[in-house]
N, C-alpha and C positions, 0 to 999 in steps of 0.2 A: 504493501498501500506505499503512495506516495505523499507527500506532504500538500497542503493547499500552497497556492503559487505564493501570496503575502507571506504565509513563515518561510519558506525556501531555505535559506543556511542557517537560518537562527533556530534553529533546535536545541542545540547545545551552546552553551553561552561559554563555555570553556575553551570552544573552537575559536575564540573572537579575543584576539588580544586589544587591550584597552587602547592603544595606538591608534589602532584602526577608526577609534573614535574621536580624535584629537580636534575637529572641527563641527563633529556635533553626531548626536544619535535621534533614531529616528526607530519608531517601532508602530506596529499596529493593533486595535481592537481583534477579536476573532473572528470577527467576518474580513477584514479590510476593509469596509467602508472609513474607518477613522484612522488617518495616521498623522501622529506625532514628532515633531523635531523639535529635540532640546540643543539649544545654539547656545554652548559654552565650552570654550576651548580646554577649561582647568574641571571640566567636569568629574575624571579620574585623578588627579592633582594631588587631592586629601580626600578625605574621608568626606561625604555628603550625604549620603542616605538617612534616611528615619525611618525608624519603626515603630508603630505604633498597635498598642496593644489596647484601645478602649474598644469598649460594645460594639460600638456602631463600625468603625474599620474593620473589627472583625468581619462584624456580619459583611459589607460588602465583597471585601475580600476572601469572603469564602474558607478563612484559615485560622490558625493561630492570633495572626498578625498581621497589620501590611504592611506592604514597601513602599515607604513615601519618598521624594524630592520636595524638601519646600525653595522654590526659587522663584527668581525675580519674573512678573509675567513676560517681559516682553522679549525672555528669552525661550518662549515657549512659542512656535507654530502648530495650531490642527488645521488641517485638512480635513474636509466633513464630504466627501466626494457625494453623498448619497441621501445628505442630510438627518442621519438614523442619531445625530448627538443631540441628546435630550437630558434635562435637568432635575432633580429631585432634591426639593427644600428640606433639609433633614433640622426639624425643630426640638429634636430630640437629644442633645449635644451637654457636655459635661459644664459648657460655661455657658450654657443658657443663649448664646447667642444662633440665629441660623447657618446653616452651612449650607451651601448650594455643590450638589455631588454630582459630576458631568458622569453619562455614561452612555454606553451606544445602545440603542434600541433596535437594533436586529439581533445584537448577540449577547449583550448582557454586560459586556464586560466595562469597567468603571473607569476611566480617563482621568479626569481630575477635583479636585475639590475646590470651594473658593471659601473664605471665610472675613468677617468683616474685622477680624481682629490682626489680620492683614494683608491691610490695602497695598495693591501692587506687586502682591506676591499670590504664588498659584502650589497648590500641594497636588503633582504629578503622581500618577499611580505608578510607579516601578514593572510590574509586570509585564507590560507588554513590550519592554525595551529586549531588545539579544543580551543587553551586558547591565547590570544593575550596581550604582558607585558604592566603595563602602559605606557603612552606617555610622553616622557621627553622633547620634543617640537615639535612645529608644524614650517614646514617654508613655505615661498610663504601665510605667514598670511593676507598681505594685497589682496589678489586674494580668500579668504573668502568671500561667500555671507552674506550678512546683518542678516540671521536669523541664524547663524551657531553661538552653543556658545562659548564659550573660555574654554576648562578641567581644572577643579581645576589644583594649580601648574605648571601648563605646562609652558614651558619657547616658548615666540612667535618671531620668525625671521620676518622680513617683508619681506623678501626673502629668500636666501642662509643661509644656517646654519653659525654661527659664525658672521654673517652680524650684520644690525645694528639690534636691537630689536623694537619689537612694546611700 
């Protein structure tokens, strides 16, 4: 069985050296309708990722944590070829502030989140990319399962970014 054309060579992230993404990183949703490009030459120069263990991010990721990247909005280009990018306004957040969660309405793949707490920034869902930068920090670390390890060198915040550390 062959891979869908939009996945192509991106099946194994370890087959791609980070030098391959020196000028940017692109990925698609599962059906290929939405393409996201991060234009940041320093994306892999230092830890940049963010692992979130809040209940809502876990639900959206369909996993025990979400792999995110908080980055300046002007460094992210989204091409919605078939008009499938939709938004769900999540009002049940820990901060009490609504969070816009964007996803592909065709395949359900999460794409990004936008919060009023970080104007000019976007939270990109990293599972759509062929490589993910090393994480810089974890949020909601108190919500981790006791079987989860702490990644080496990662700052852990008990709850929110910038709050009390573990």
